[in-house]
DRENDO-1510 file (C-alpha; in Angstrom, 1 decimal, always signed):
<recs>
REC; n; res; u; v; w
REC; 1; MET; +0.0; +0.0; +0.0 .
REC; 2; HIS; +1.4; +3.4; -1.0 .
REC; 3; ILE; +1.3; +6.3; +1.4 .
REC; 4; GLU; -1.9; +8.2; +0.8 .
REC; 5; LYS; -1.5; +11.6; -0.9 .
REC; 6; ASN; -3.9; +14.5; -1.4 .
REC; 7; ILE; -3.0; +16.1; -4.8 .
REC; 8; LEU; -4.1; +19.3; -6.3 .
REC; 9; ILE; -3.6; +19.7; -10.0 .
REC; 10; THR; -3.9; +23.2; -11.4 .
REC; 11; GLY; -5.0; +23.5; -15.0 .
REC; 12; GLY; -6.6; +20.1; -14.1 .
REC; 13; ALA; -9.2; +20.2; -16.9 .
REC; 14; GLY; -6.6; +20.9; -19.5 .
REC; 15; PHE; -4.8; +18.4; -21.7 .
REC; 16; VAL; -1.8; +17.8; -19.5 .
REC; 17; GLY; -3.5; +18.3; -16.1 .
REC; 18; SER; -6.4; +16.0; -16.8 .
REC; 19; SER; -4.1; +13.3; -18.3 .
REC; 20; ILE; -1.9; +13.3; -15.2 .
REC; 21; ALA; -5.0; +13.3; -12.9 .
REC; 22; ILE; -6.5; +10.3; -14.6 .
REC; 23; TYR; -3.2; +8.4; -14.7 .
REC; 24; ILE; -2.6; +8.9; -11.0 .
REC; 25; LYS; -6.1; +8.0; -10.0 .
REC; 26; LYS; -6.2; +4.9; -12.0 .
REC; 27; LYS; -2.8; +3.7; -10.6 .
REC; 28; TYR; -3.5; +4.9; -7.0 .
REC; 29; PRO; -7.3; +4.8; -6.4 .
REC; 30; GLN; -6.7; +5.5; -2.7 .
REC; 31; TYR; -5.2; +9.0; -3.5 .
REC; 32; SER; -7.3; +12.1; -3.3 .
REC; 33; VAL; -7.0; +14.0; -6.5 .
REC; 34; THR; -8.6; +17.4; -7.1 .
REC; 35; CYS; -8.4; +19.3; -10.4 .
REC; 36; LEU; -8.8; +23.1; -10.4 .
REC; 37; ASP; -9.4; +24.9; -13.7 .
REC; 38; ASN; -11.0; +28.1; -15.0 .
REC; 39; LEU; -12.3; +26.3; -18.2 .
REC; 40; LYS; -11.1; +29.2; -20.4 .
REC; 41; ARG; -9.6; +27.1; -23.1 .
REC; 42; ARG; -12.3; +25.7; -25.4 .
REC; 43; GLY; -12.6; +21.9; -25.1 .
REC; 44; SER; -11.4; +21.7; -21.5 .
REC; 45; GLU; -15.1; +21.3; -20.5 .
REC; 46; LEU; -15.0; +17.9; -22.4 .
REC; 47; ASN; -12.7; +16.6; -19.7 .
REC; 48; LEU; -15.1; +17.1; -16.8 .
REC; 49; PRO; -17.1; +13.9; -17.4 .
REC; 50; ARG; -13.8; +12.0; -17.8 .
REC; 51; LEU; -12.6; +13.3; -14.4 .
REC; 52; ALA; -15.9; +12.5; -12.7 .
REC; 53; ALA; -15.9; +9.0; -14.1 .
REC; 54; HIS; -12.5; +8.3; -12.4 .
REC; 55; GLY; -13.6; +9.8; -9.0 .
REC; 56; ILE; -11.6; +13.0; -9.4 .
REC; 57; ARG; -13.0; +16.1; -7.7 .
REC; 58; PHE; -13.3; +19.2; -9.9 .
REC; 59; VAL; -13.2; +22.7; -8.6 .
REC; 60; HIS; -14.0; +25.6; -10.9 .
REC; 61; GLY; -11.4; +28.2; -10.0 .
REC; 62; ASP; -8.7; +30.4; -11.3 .
REC; 63; ILE; -5.1; +30.5; -9.9 .
REC; 64; ARG; -5.0; +34.2; -10.7 .
REC; 65; ASN; -7.4; +34.7; -7.8 .
REC; 66; ARG; -5.7; +33.6; -4.5 .
REC; 67; GLU; -9.1; +33.5; -2.9 .
REC; 68; ASP; -9.9; +30.4; -5.1 .
REC; 69; LEU; -7.1; +28.6; -3.4 .
REC; 70; TYR; -8.3; +29.4; +0.1 .
REC; 71; PRO; -10.3; +26.1; +0.5 .
REC; 72; PHE; -7.0; +24.2; +0.1 .
REC; 73; GLU; -5.2; +26.5; +2.4 .
REC; 74; THR; -7.8; +26.2; +5.2 .
REC; 75; GLY; -8.2; +22.5; +4.8 .
REC; 76; GLN; -11.8; +22.6; +3.5 .
REC; 77; VAL; -10.8; +20.1; +0.8 .
REC; 78; SER; -9.9; +16.7; +2.2 .
REC; 79; PRO; -8.9; +18.0; +5.7 .
REC; 80; ALA; -8.4; +14.5; +7.1 .
REC; 81; ILE; -5.4; +14.0; +4.8 .
REC; 82; GLY; -4.1; +17.5; +4.2 .
REC; 83; LEU; -2.7; +18.8; +0.9 .
REC; 84; THR; +0.5; +16.9; +0.1 .
REC; 85; THR; +1.3; +17.8; -3.5 .
REC; 86; ILE; +0.6; +20.5; -6.0 .
REC; 87; ILE; +1.2; +19.8; -9.7 .
REC; 88; GLU; +1.3; +23.2; -11.4 .
REC; 89; ALA; +0.1; +22.4; -14.9 .
REC; 90; SER; -1.9; +25.5; -15.6 .
REC; 91; ALA; -0.8; +28.0; -18.3 .
REC; 92; GLU; -1.7; +30.1; -21.2 .
REC; 93; PRO; +0.3; +27.8; -23.5 .
REC; 94; SER; +0.4; +29.8; -26.8 .
REC; 95; VAL; +3.9; +31.0; -27.8 .
REC; 96; LEU; +2.2; +33.9; -29.6 .
REC; 97; ALA; +0.2; +35.0; -26.6 .
REC; 98; GLY; +0.8; +38.7; -25.8 .
REC; 99; ILE; +2.5; +39.4; -29.2 .
REC; 100; GLY; +0.3; +42.1; -30.8 .
REC; 101; ASN; -2.2; +42.1; -28.0 .
REC; 102; ALA; -2.4; +42.8; -24.2 .
REC; 103; PRO; -0.3; +40.4; -22.2 .
REC; 104; ASP; -2.4; +40.7; -19.0 .
REC; 105; TYR; -4.0; +37.2; -19.0 .
REC; 106; LEU; -0.7; +35.6; -20.0 .
REC; 107; VAL; +1.3; +37.3; -17.2 .
REC; 108; ASN; -1.4; +37.0; -14.6 .
REC; 109; THR; -1.9; +33.3; -15.2 .
REC; 110; ASN; +1.6; +32.0; -16.0 .
REC; 111; LEU; +3.5; +34.2; -13.4 .
REC; 112; MET; +1.2; +35.5; -10.8 .
REC; 113; GLY; -0.8; +32.3; -10.8 .
REC; 114; THR; +2.3; +30.3; -10.1 .
REC; 115; ILE; +3.2; +32.6; -7.2 .
REC; 116; ASN; -0.2; +32.0; -5.7 .
REC; 117; CYS; +0.4; +28.2; -6.0 .
REC; 118; LEU; +3.8; +28.5; -4.5 .
REC; 119; TYR; +2.4; +30.5; -1.6 .
REC; 120; LEU; -0.2; +27.8; -1.0 .
REC; 121; ALA; +2.5; +25.1; -1.1 .
REC; 122; ALA; +4.5; +27.1; +1.5 .
REC; 123; LYS; +1.4; +27.6; +3.8 .
REC; 124; VAL; +0.4; +23.9; +3.8 .
REC; 125; LYS; +3.9; +22.4; +3.4 .
REC; 126; ALA; +3.0; +20.7; +0.2 .
REC; 127; ASP; +5.5; +19.5; -2.5 .
REC; 128; LEU; +5.3; +21.3; -5.9 .
REC; 129; ILE; +5.9; +19.8; -9.3 .
REC; 130; PHE; +6.1; +22.5; -11.9 .
REC; 131; ILE; +5.4; +21.9; -15.6 .
REC; 132; SER; +7.6; +24.4; -17.5 .
REC; 133; THR; +8.6; +24.6; -21.1 .
REC; 134; SER; +11.5; +24.4; -23.5 .
REC; 135; ARG; +10.5; +27.8; -24.6 .
REC; 136; VAL; +12.5; +29.3; -21.7 .
REC; 137; TYR; +15.5; +29.0; -24.0 .
REC; 138; PRO; +16.2; +32.2; -26.1 .
REC; 139; ILE; +15.3; +32.2; -29.7 .
REC; 140; ALA; +18.5; +33.9; -31.0 .
REC; 141; LYS; +20.7; +31.3; -29.3 .
REC; 142; ILE; +18.6; +28.4; -30.6 .
REC; 143; GLU; +19.0; +29.9; -34.1 .
REC; 144; GLU; +22.8; +29.9; -33.6 .
REC; 145; ILE; +22.7; +26.1; -33.4 .
REC; 146; GLN; +24.9; +24.7; -36.2 .
REC; 147; PHE; +22.8; +22.5; -38.5 .
REC; 148; SER; +22.7; +20.7; -41.8 .
REC; 149; GLU; +19.7; +19.5; -43.8 .
REC; 150; ASN; +18.6; +16.6; -45.9 .
REC; 151; ASP; +15.5; +16.1; -48.0 .
REC; 152; THR; +13.1; +16.0; -45.0 .
REC; 153; ARG; +14.6; +17.9; -42.0 .
REC; 154; PHE; +17.1; +20.1; -40.4 .
REC; 155; ILE; +19.8; +18.1; -38.5 .
REC; 156; VAL; +21.8; +19.3; -35.4 .
REC; 157; SER; +25.5; +19.2; -36.4 .
REC; 158; SER; +28.1; +17.3; -34.3 .
REC; 159; HIS; +30.3; +20.4; -33.9 .
REC; 160; GLN; +28.8; +23.4; -32.1 .
REC; 161; LYS; +30.1; +26.9; -31.1 .
REC; 162; ILE; +27.9; +27.3; -28.0 .
REC; 163; LYS; +27.6; +25.2; -24.9 .
REC; 164; GLY; +24.7; +23.0; -23.9 .
REC; 165; ILE; +24.0; +21.7; -27.4 .
REC; 166; SER; +25.1; +18.4; -29.0 .
REC; 167; GLU; +23.6; +15.8; -31.4 .
REC; 168; LYS; +21.6; +14.6; -28.4 .
REC; 169; GLY; +19.8; +18.0; -28.2 .
REC; 170; ILE; +19.6; +20.9; -25.8 .
REC; 171; ALA; +20.8; +20.4; -22.3 .
REC; 172; GLU; +20.1; +22.3; -19.1 .
REC; 173; ASP; +23.2; +24.4; -19.4 .
REC; 174; PHE; +22.2; +25.9; -22.8 .
REC; 175; PRO; +22.6; +29.7; -22.6 .
REC; 176; ILE; +19.6; +31.4; -21.1 .
REC; 177; GLU; +20.3; +35.1; -21.9 .
REC; 178; GLY; +18.2; +36.7; -24.5 .
REC; 179; SER; +14.5; +37.0; -25.5 .
REC; 180; ARG; +12.3; +34.0; -25.9 .
REC; 181; SER; +8.7; +35.1; -26.4 .
REC; 182; LEU; +6.5; +36.6; -23.7 .
REC; 183; TYR; +5.1; +33.1; -23.0 .
REC; 184; GLY; +8.6; +31.7; -22.4 .
REC; 185; ALA; +9.5; +34.7; -20.3 .
REC; 186; THR; +6.6; +34.2; -17.9 .
REC; 187; LYS; +7.5; +30.5; -17.5 .
REC; 188; LEU; +11.2; +31.3; -16.9 .
REC; 189; CYS; +10.2; +33.9; -14.3 .
REC; 190; SER; +8.0; +31.3; -12.7 .
REC; 191; GLU; +11.0; +28.9; -12.6 .
REC; 192; PHE; +13.0; +31.6; -10.8 .
REC; 193; LEU; +10.2; +32.0; -8.2 .
REC; 194; VAL; +10.0; +28.2; -7.8 .
REC; 195; GLN; +13.7; +28.2; -6.9 .
REC; 196; GLU; +13.3; +31.1; -4.5 .
REC; 197; PHE; +10.4; +29.4; -2.7 .
REC; 198; HIS; +12.4; +26.2; -2.5 .
REC; 199; THR; +15.3; +28.0; -0.8 .
REC; 200; PHE; +13.5; +30.5; +1.4 .
REC; 201; TYR; +10.2; +28.8; +2.2 .
REC; 202; ASN; +11.6; +25.2; +2.2 .
REC; 203; VAL; +9.1; +24.0; -0.4 .
REC; 204; ARG; +10.2; +20.7; -2.0 .
REC; 205; THR; +10.1; +21.4; -5.7 .
REC; 206; VAL; +11.0; +20.0; -9.1 .
REC; 207; ILE; +10.9; +21.8; -12.5 .
REC; 208; ASN; +10.3; +20.0; -15.8 .
REC; 209; ARG; +11.1; +21.9; -18.9 .
REC; 210; CYS; +9.0; +20.0; -21.4 .
REC; 211; GLY; +9.3; +20.0; -25.2 .
REC; 212; VAL; +6.3; +19.5; -27.5 .
REC; 213; ILE; +3.7; +17.4; -25.5 .
REC; 214; THR; +1.0; +15.6; -27.4 .
REC; 215; GLY; -1.6; +12.9; -27.3 .
REC; 216; PRO; -5.4; +12.4; -27.2 .
REC; 217; TRP; -7.5; +15.1; -25.6 .
REC; 218; GLN; -5.3; +17.9; -26.7 .
REC; 219; MET; -7.3; +20.6; -28.4 .
REC; 220; GLY; -4.6; +21.5; -30.9 .
REC; 221; LYS; -4.4; +24.9; -32.6 .
REC; 222; VAL; -2.0; +26.7; -35.0 .
REC; 223; ASP; -0.1; +28.3; -32.1 .
REC; 224; GLN; -0.1; +25.3; -29.7 .
REC; 225; GLY; -0.7; +21.6; -30.2 .
REC; 226; VAL; +0.7; +21.2; -33.7 .
REC; 227; MET; +0.6; +17.4; -33.7 .
REC; 228; VAL; -3.2; +17.2; -33.0 .
REC; 229; LEU; -3.7; +20.1; -35.5 .
REC; 230; TRP; -1.8; +18.2; -38.2 .
REC; 231; VAL; -3.7; +14.9; -37.6 .
REC; 232; ALA; -7.1; +16.7; -37.4 .
REC; 233; ARG; -6.5; +18.5; -40.7 .
REC; 234; HIS; -5.7; +15.3; -42.4 .
REC; 235; PHE; -8.7; +13.5; -40.8 .
REC; 236; TRP; -11.1; +16.2; -42.1 .
REC; 237; LYS; -9.2; +16.8; -45.3 .
REC; 238; GLN; -8.4; +20.5; -44.6 .
REC; 239; ASP; -5.5; +22.4; -46.1 .
REC; 240; LEU; -2.3; +23.1; -44.2 .
REC; 241; ALA; +0.8; +25.3; -44.7 .
REC; 242; TYR; +4.5; +25.1; -44.1 .
REC; 243; PHE; +5.4; +28.5; -42.6 .
REC; 244; GLY; +9.0; +29.9; -42.6 .
REC; 245; TYR; +12.5; +28.6; -43.2 .
REC; 246; GLY; +11.9; +28.4; -46.9 .
REC; 247; GLY; +8.4; +26.9; -46.6 .
REC; 248; LYS; +9.6; +23.3; -47.0 .
REC; 249; GLY; +8.5; +21.9; -43.7 .
REC; 250; LYS; +11.9; +20.9; -42.5 .
REC; 251; GLN; +11.5; +22.4; -39.0 .
REC; 252; VAL; +12.1; +19.8; -36.3 .
REC; 253; ARG; +10.7; +19.2; -32.8 .
REC; 254; ASP; +11.0; +16.2; -30.5 .
REC; 255; ILE; +7.6; +14.8; -29.4 .
REC; 256; LEU; +6.7; +13.8; -25.8 .
REC; 257; HIS; +3.6; +11.7; -25.6 .
REC; 258; VAL; +1.6; +12.7; -22.5 .
REC; 259; ASP; +1.6; +9.1; -21.3 .
REC; 260; ASP; +5.4; +9.2; -21.1 .
REC; 261; LEU; +5.2; +12.4; -19.2 .
REC; 262; CYS; +2.7; +10.9; -16.8 .
REC; 263; ARG; +5.2; +8.1; -16.0 .
REC; 264; LEU; +7.8; +10.7; -15.1 .
REC; 265; ILE; +5.4; +12.7; -12.9 .
REC; 266; ASP; +4.5; +9.5; -11.1 .
REC; 267; TYR; +8.2; +8.9; -10.3 .
REC; 268; GLN; +8.6; +12.5; -9.1 .
REC; 269; LEU; +5.5; +12.2; -7.0 .
REC; 270; GLN; +6.8; +9.1; -5.3 .
REC; 271; HIS; +10.4; +10.5; -4.8 .
REC; 272; PRO; +10.0; +14.1; -3.6 .
REC; 273; GLY; +13.2; +14.1; -1.5 .
REC; 274; GLU; +15.3; +12.7; -4.3 .
REC; 275; MET; +13.8; +15.2; -6.8 .
REC; 276; ASN; +13.9; +18.2; -4.5 .
REC; 277; GLY; +15.3; +21.3; -6.0 .
REC; 278; LYS; +16.1; +19.7; -9.3 .
REC; 279; LEU; +15.5; +21.1; -12.8 .
REC; 280; PHE; +15.3; +18.9; -15.9 .
REC; 281; ASN; +14.8; +19.1; -19.6 .
REC; 282; VAL; +12.1; +16.6; -20.6 .
REC; 283; GLY; +11.2; +15.6; -24.1 .
REC; 284; GLY; +11.1; +12.9; -26.7 .
REC; 285; GLY; +14.8; +13.3; -27.5 .
REC; 286; ALA; +16.5; +12.8; -30.9 .
REC; 287; GLU; +15.0; +9.3; -31.3 .
REC; 288; ILE; +11.4; +10.7; -31.0 .
REC; 289; SER; +11.6; +13.8; -33.2 .
REC; 290; VAL; +10.0; +14.7; -36.4 .
REC; 291; SER; +9.9; +17.5; -39.0 .
REC; 292; LEU; +6.6; +18.9; -40.4 .
REC; 293; LYS; +7.4; +17.2; -43.7 .
REC; 294; GLU; +7.9; +13.9; -42.0 .
REC; 295; LEU; +4.8; +14.4; -39.9 .
REC; 296; THR; +2.8; +15.0; -43.1 .
REC; 297; ALA; +3.9; +11.6; -44.5 .
REC; 298; ILE; +3.0; +9.8; -41.2 .
REC; 299; CYS; -0.4; +11.5; -41.1 .
REC; 300; GLU; -1.0; +10.4; -44.7 .
REC; 301; ARG; -0.2; +6.8; -43.9 .
REC; 302; VAL; -2.3; +6.7; -40.7 .
REC; 303; THR; -5.3; +8.6; -41.9 .
REC; 304; GLY; -5.2; +7.5; -45.6 .
REC; 305; ASN; -5.8; +11.1; -46.6 .
REC; 306; LYS; -3.7; +13.6; -48.4 .
REC; 307; VAL; -4.2; +17.4; -48.1 .
REC; 308; ALA; -2.9; +20.4; -49.9 .
REC; 309; ILE; +0.0; +22.2; -48.2 .
REC; 310; ARG; +1.0; +25.8; -49.1 .
REC; 311; GLU; +4.6; +26.9; -48.9 .
REC; 312; VAL; +5.1; +30.2; -47.0 .
REC; 313; LYS; +8.7; +31.2; -47.0 .
REC; 314; GLU; +8.5; +34.1; -44.5 .
REC; 315; ASP; +9.3; +33.2; -40.9 .
REC; 316; ARG; +6.7; +33.7; -38.2 .
REC; 317; ALA; +7.3; +35.6; -35.0 .
REC; 318; ALA; +8.9; +33.5; -32.2 .
REC; 319; ASP; +9.4; +30.5; -34.4 .
REC; 320; ILE; +12.5; +28.4; -34.3 .
REC; 321; ARG; +14.2; +26.1; -36.8 .
REC; 322; LEU; +14.6; +23.1; -34.5 .
REC; 323; TYR; +14.4; +22.0; -30.9 .
REC; 324; ILE; +15.4; +18.6; -29.6 .
REC; 325; THR; +15.7; +17.7; -25.9 .
REC; 326; ASP; +18.8; +16.2; -24.4 .
REC; 327; ASN; +17.3; +13.9; -21.7 .
REC; 328; SER; +20.6; +12.8; -20.3 .
REC; 329; ALA; +20.1; +14.5; -16.9 .
REC; 330; ILE; +16.6; +13.2; -16.2 .
REC; 331; THR; +17.5; +9.7; -17.4 .
REC; 332; ALA; +20.5; +9.6; -15.2 .
REC; 333; ALA; +18.5; +10.8; -12.2 .
REC; 334; THR; +15.4; +8.5; -12.6 .
REC; 335; GLU; +16.2; +6.0; -15.4 .
REC; 336; TRP; +13.1; +7.4; -17.2 .
REC; 337; THR; +13.2; +7.5; -21.0 .
REC; 338; PRO; +10.4; +8.3; -23.4 .
REC; 339; GLN; +8.9; +5.2; -25.1 .
REC; 340; ILE; +6.1; +6.2; -27.4 .
REC; 341; SER; +7.1; +6.9; -31.0 .
REC; 342; VAL; +5.8; +9.7; -33.3 .
REC; 343; THR; +3.9; +7.2; -35.4 .
REC; 344; GLN; +2.2; +5.7; -32.3 .
REC; 345; ALA; +1.4; +9.2; -31.1 .
REC; 346; VAL; -0.2; +10.1; -34.4 .
REC; 347; THR; -2.1; +6.8; -34.4 .
REC; 348; ASP; -3.4; +7.4; -30.8 .
REC; 349; ILE; -4.6; +10.9; -31.8 .
REC; 350; TYR; -6.2; +9.6; -35.0 .
REC; 351; HIS; -8.3; +6.9; -33.1 .
REC; 352; TRP; -9.3; +9.5; -30.5 .
REC; 353; ILE; -10.6; +11.8; -33.2 .
REC; 354; LYS; -12.3; +9.0; -35.0 .
REC; 355; ASP; -14.0; +7.7; -31.8 .
REC; 356; ASN; -15.2; +11.3; -30.9 .
REC; 357; GLU; -15.6; +12.9; -34.3 .
REC; 358; ALA; -18.9; +14.6; -33.6 .
REC; 359; LEU; -17.7; +16.0; -30.3 .
REC; 360; LEU; -14.4; +17.2; -31.5 .
REC; 361; LYS; -15.1; +18.6; -35.0 .
REC; 362; PRO; -16.5; +22.0; -33.9 .
REC; 363; ILE; -13.3; +22.5; -31.8 .
REC; 364; LEU; -10.6; +21.1; -34.0 .
REC; 365; THR; -11.8; +22.5; -37.2 .
REC; 366; GLY; -13.0; +25.9; -35.9 .
</recs>
């Protein structure tokens, strides 16, 4: 029997939060799991029946409002156990957020909301697992990565001029100075505050800088959730476009299936002392990476459909040529490695869309 835990997951009706909640509750039915979410992102409401079916409590609240966290601070939620862990998975996840429009919601959610969660963790002496992003690394430095290219993708070269980058990908010591998008800046600032609360409030913390996370129940859009977007466009036979870098679709990202992430969060949940104060890059790595052109070919095979794809040569704001995660540190610390391939991820997403076509079409094609 595992020690009982009372877990709060912020952003708990979102893609990552709900996936983690259901994974934990299925594996540890004796745990108390509560998901808090403001339901702002379209499609998050579809996760509420899924959470309820697994006995997961849902609280409609917003981490921007510290008052919404009072029930957890005062023990009104599961007072017999007491809050043991906060998994901070809430965010405005768009890399384009705040570019060309007011950044208020972005900053108030991704930074001030995290501060509210950290204060709650300090008050009730709960551990905190923070879901951060690879977007904390500066765009200009990523664009300095030496590369070559073949018919389908850009490739990280074996010889580099800056530290923290190798054929394995980007490591935790990659340079951090420079601009990175307003989204990335809010997450990096939150990381700094996580470290401050760890030191000065004695909060046990771990930070996960995640690459592209994907899988079923992600409501993919152009600016966030590209894997689901690509599969959905093929499923419903809608046009796509390769934007930037010559318009050939050679941009590369590593892909982290949400089930692989859940396995890691489970390990961190069970080993808070071992993970305390650590920061890790977490992604699919070089072995589970794909270019847009390669993703198109996979989607064609899995869905049986082919769509028209425009070539737009002009680069988009805040875009990068490639990003691959070097998982060396997290693997050395936990023996965790990602297992689910790009093709399997596409297949999982395809079957999810096919099984829920009527429900998802208004969201994924809108």
